[in-house]
Structures are given as structure tokens and as C-alpha cells.
SEDOTI-170882 format. One line per field, with one value per residue (C-alpha): residue number from 1; residue in one letter; y, z, x. Coordinates in steps of 0.001 Angstrom, whole numbers, plus 500000, padded with zeros to 6 digits. Layout:
# residues N
resi [NUM/...] $
resn [A/...] $
yy [Y/...] $
zz [Z/...] $
xx [X/...] $
***
This chain:
# residues 279
resi [1/2/3/4/5/6/7/8/9/10/11/12/13/14/15/16/17/18/19/20/21/22/23/24/25/26/27/28/29/30/31/32/33/34/35/36/37/38/39/40/41/42/43/44/45/46/47/48/49/50/51/52/53/54/55/56/57/58/59/60/61/62/63/64/65/66/67/68/69/70/71/72/73/74/75/76/77/78/79/80/81/82/83/84/85/86/87/88/89/90/91/92/93/94/95/96/97/98/99/100/101/102/103/104/105/106/107/108/109/110/111/112/113/114/115/116/117/118/119/120/121/122/123/124/125/126/127/128/129/130/131/132/133/134/135/136/137/138/139/140/141/142/143/144/145/146/147/148/149/150/151/152/153/154/155/156/157/158/159/160/161/162/163/164/165/166/167/168/169/170/171/172/173/174/175/176/177/178/179/180/181/182/183/184/185/186/187/188/189/190/191/192/193/194/195/196/197/198/199/200/201/202/203/204/205/206/207/208/209/210/211/212/213/214/215/216/217/218/219/220/221/222/223/224/225/226/227/228/229/230/231/232/233/234/235/236/237/238/239/240/241/242/243/244/245/246/247/248/249/250/251/252/253/254/255/256/257/258/259/260/261/262/263/264/265/266/267/268/269/270/271/272/273/274/275/276/277/278/279] $
resn [M/N/E/Y/D/N/I/I/V/L/D/I/W/S/S/F/G/S/F/S/K/A/F/S/N/T/G/G/L/L/T/Y/L/I/P/P/K/T/T/V/V/G/M/I/A/A/I/L/G/Y/E/F/S/D/V/I/E/E/V/D/G/I/K/K/Y/K/I/E/E/L/F/D/I/K/I/S/I/R/A/F/F/D/L/K/V/K/R/V/V/F/N/S/H/Y/G/N/E/P/N/L/L/N/V/R/Q/D/V/L/L/D/P/Y/Y/K/I/Y/L/S/F/P/G/K/F/H/E/K/E/K/E/F/L/E/K/I/K/S/N/K/T/V/Y/N/L/Y/M/G/R/N/E/F/F/L/N/Y/E/F/K/E/Y/L/E/D/V/N/C/K/N/I/Y/D/K/S/N/D/K/I/Y/G/I/L/D/K/S/K/I/K/N/V/D/L/N/S/Q/T/A/T/T/I/F/G/K/M/S/E/D/I/S/K/L/A/S/H/Y/E/Y/V/V/K/D/Y/P/V/R/R/H/D/F/V/N/F/E/Y/R/P/I/S/F/Y/A/A/Q/D/D/N/T/Y/F/T/N/L/I/L/K/E/D/L/E/L/E/E/E/D/K/K/I/E/L/F/N/I/G/E/D/K/W/I/S/M/I] $
yy [978990/977187/975842/972477/971766/968001/965054/961489/958864/955362/952499/950716/947524/944596/941621/943358/946781/948684/952358/952574/955594/957077/957339/953640/950986/947259/946629/947568/949279/951177/951795/954693/953604/955381/955804/959011/961537/960668/957077/958179/960414/957427/955401/958139/958265/954477/954582/957460/955851/958301/957065/956886/958578/961198/964493/967912/969949/969933/973042/973038/969256/969083/967210/968059/964965/965056/963188/966183/968131/965649/966863/969763/967200/967409/964255/963055/959550/957588/954287/951600/948818/948336/949190/945814/945605/942631/942532/940172/939269/939483/938043/940639/942874/946307/949400/948580/945427/942577/939773/938889/940552/939701/942832/943306/945260/946270/945070/946232/943475/943814/947558/949256/952972/955415/957924/961362/963079/966575/967581/971294/972971/972967/969155/968834/966465/964366/964141/962986/960343/959163/958913/956862/954437/953792/953381/950503/949273/949960/950958/951333/949975/947583/949046/947998/948701/949983/946908/945063/941862/943505/943908/946719/946436/949484/950331/953593/954749/958247/961396/964614/967572/971276/970554/973269/974640/976877/978211/978249/980398/979214/976776/974435/972075/970356/966694/966833/963482/962195/963527/966911/969299/969759/972566/975076/973691/975234/973291/970203/968097/965913/964021/962990/959255/959415/961010/959113/955459/954686/951787/950854/949781/948150/944952/946993/949819/948055/945594/948465/950544/952112/954454/957392/957473/960304/959304/961913/961543/964070/963526/962752/963088/965489/966231/964775/966836/965296/961893/962790/965640/965226/967802/966731/967988/966930/965352/963371/960951/958518/954823/953235/950629/952937/956577/957842/959304/962866/966052/968798/972043/973054/976113/977470/978794/982467/983124/986816/986301/984138/985678/984926/983044/980747/980022/979004/975440/974688/972193/970342/969137/965425/965464/965413/968048/966000/967726/966672/968625/967966/968464] $
zz [774106/774319/771231/772978/774525/774624/775843/774549/777049/776019/777416/775368/776301/774955/776158/775032/773820/772714/771830/770588/771396/768212/769536/770491/768045/767366/770167/772537/771429/774429/774944/776376/779319/777880/774217/772682/771357/767870/768463/769763/766715/764511/766286/765642/761982/761641/763055/760735/757706/756916/754235/755354/752168/751822/751110/751390/749850/749055/749388/748545/748627/752090/752188/754505/755198/755920/759209/760571/761018/763709/766009/766895/768876/772577/774546/778066/779213/782446/782978/784832/785122/786995/784029/783833/781031/779624/777165/774268/771018/767624/764376/761767/758968/760243/758123/754939/756299/753766/756309/759434/762604/766251/767493/771240/772332/775586/775707/778070/779751/779874/779059/779928/779517/779787/776923/776925/773556/772806/769187/768325/767186/763545/763647/764780/761943/762457/766168/765371/762941/765381/768205/766073/765098/768595/770078/767647/767826/764166/762633/759040/759730/762409/765669/767363/770675/769034/766914/764426/766464/769424/768564/770441/772084/772906/774585/774573/778154/778248/776278/778290/776634/777325/779883/782298/781533/783560/783455/786445/786973/790398/793048/792501/795039/792513/791671/788352/786528/783383/781909/782804/780737/782937/780852/782709/786237/788675/790332/788173/788157/785066/786023/789440/790060/792280/789579/786513/785596/784243/781794/782561/785996/784841/786829/790042/789367/787609/790468/792946/791114/793289/792617/794435/792061/789541/786241/784053/780315/779046/775341/774905/771200/770823/767078/763891/760792/757320/758981/759759/762259/765781/768452/772034/775394/778977/780626/783765/784907/787634/787299/789375/789367/791237/791227/794037/792145/790895/790690/793247/794566/791218/790991/787536/786453/787135/784057/783370/779686/779301/778516/781014/778249/777841/781556/782214/782305/780863/782865/781845/784335/784217/787132/790933/791265/789053/786312/783546/781725/777998/775443] $
xx [901031/904359/906069/906318/902925/902498/904570/904398/905562/906587/908642/911304/913139/915131/917154/920345/921431/924507/924943/928512/930653/932074/935635/935916/937178/937082/939548/936730/933510/932189/928494/926529/924399/921383/920394/921810/919334/920583/919419/916015/915552/916430/913746/911171/912221/911859/908331/907365/908994/911786/914172/917793/919032/916287/918117/916449/919254/922965/925143/928857/928893/927306/924024/921161/919088/915371/915856/917808/914556/913524/916305/913975/911971/912845/913558/914205/915164/914940/916747/914772/917327/920576/922851/924531/927108/929024/931935/931184/932958/931229/932553/931704/932914/933851/934417/936351/937942/937440/937753/935826/937078/936696/934944/934822/931794/930136/926539/923790/921813/918004/917946/914661/913946/911096/911235/909591/909092/907814/907192/907380/904179/905316/905266/901664/900748/903886/903083/899562/900845/903523/900975/898596/901356/902723/899245/898668/902299/902951/906259/907420/910916/912129/913403/916634/918330/921508/922356/920179/920612/918850/915183/913478/910065/908012/904725/902789/902194/900729/899946/900233/898511/899060/901777/902807/906234/908522/912062/914391/917472/918646/917489/914583/913077/910870/911382/913213/913449/915129/918353/919791/921924/924989/926515/924333/924690/927154/929996/929944/933101/932821/935967/934694/935000/931932/929789/930918/930866/934328/934204/937788/936503/933287/933659/933917/931480/928633/928144/927759/925179/922510/919636/921260/924261/924359/925948/927615/928141/930660/930017/926322/925286/922361/922386/923816/924562/924912/925411/929016/929245/927899/927108/927746/926569/927413/924379/923666/920995/919996/919215/916484/913766/911423/910325/912542/915501/915452/917500/916883/918396/919844/922045/922764/926132/926781/928901/928364/929118/926054/922709/919938/918137/921160/921433/917854/916606/913193/911151/907995/905400/904557/902132/902078/904815/907127/909097/911462/914143/914319/917062] $
***
């Protein structure tokens, strides 16, 4: 029996969204095109009612927050809109600044995503509670698409039980959807203009988006420790308004220093020969 046996599928959408990149500033807050895993975990915590300041333990001045346990949940994301982005100006306080600032921020227009969640076996009761809440559209705290001005809508779509799971070490001709961990894939050029949306050229690139484009995020946040330290991973994804975009013919890296267990990609079956990779 796999540790991750079930998948919860839900759609989320809003009129606007923004998932700020940590290294950008008020001169121009950049946004990720898809919600980071840290954001998705925050959404799960809000539905379950986790307190923001709930601390499990503190060692040598470093706090471990209860929400950190939720990062063991695996996720995958699919974008179902054309990734339109607009630069807007907000008047707001930022950081320790006492006065109002003009904050320039990239905002997603009509963001719509399909989210796949898989709770580990140890969270069986949390999974059950989460499933009950989203089926009845209940949440303890309000949900936002990155900013509290952008209210988030969600709809439960499907619950897949006892999903088939397999590991691949080289080529795969299966239809692999969602987001993909690029750190294990061979011959990936993360600086390629054809593979990456460069925000400095938004006006050119965003208008030419097409479903066959693969988008690479070099610094996708996958875990947050003590609300300060982030872990990042390179990932890629496709954007489409249909079901025809997926990864195929994957070849894993042949780094001899890596253990076979580290090189493999775990895939989860979502029906009709369709698979997703989860992180």
C-alpha cells in the first residue's frame, strides 16, 4: 500500500491573482504564473483552520510552526487560462514604511487552476476533514488568490481512491500532466528563451502564449521553514484551456553520484492513461 493513495481534485479561480516572488520589491513585484506550493499549503491550512501563529516547538530560538507539517502533502497544478498579466499600481503600506507607497505589482487576469492534492497516510483524518469541508464549500478562514483583495473561489471536482502509482527511470510515453520537477530531467536549459517566460518581455511574450509552450520556473517555492526560510525547486508546466498538453518522452539525468531512488519520478494515475507528477 502506497503512502500516498488518494488524490483530491479541485478547481480554483478568481478575477485577479498575484503570487509575489520573494526577490522582487516595490519597484516591481513579480508574480509566479502558478501558485507556489507554499501558497497551496496555506490554502489547505485556511480550510482546516490552522492558526497562523500556532507553534509546535522552539529550539535555539528557531520556531517550528504547526502549518509546516502540511508540506508533506503532495501537490500538482494545471493552468487553464492564457496567463495574461498586467502591471498595476497599489497604494499601500509596505514593510516598515510609515507612509503610503506606490507599489507596482504584476497581476494575473482571470486565473483558473486545477489542483491535485494527495495527503500522506498519517494524515488520514485531516484528509477526511478537508474533503468534507470542500464538498460543502466550507472554510474556517477566507481564501485569496495571493492577495487579500483577490477572493478565491473553489469547487470540488473529484476524489480518486487507491490510485495506481509507478516510478520511471528513463523514457515514458504516458501522458503526464501538471507540474514537473525539472531537477531530475536530462538536458534542461533553464535559461532558454523558448522555455521560459521572461517578465522583462511580458508585453511581447504574454500575447503569444500557446498551449504547446513549456514554461520553466527556476525558483518555485516548495517548502517554508519557520516562516522565513524557503526551499526552491526548478519546475515546468504547460498552460492550456483543453486537455491536450502534457509531458512525454522523459529522460532522467544520468548523474552517477545520484542514487537510483533520487533519480526516479513518481507518477500517479488520474484515469484513461493520464498521469500526474506531484511534488
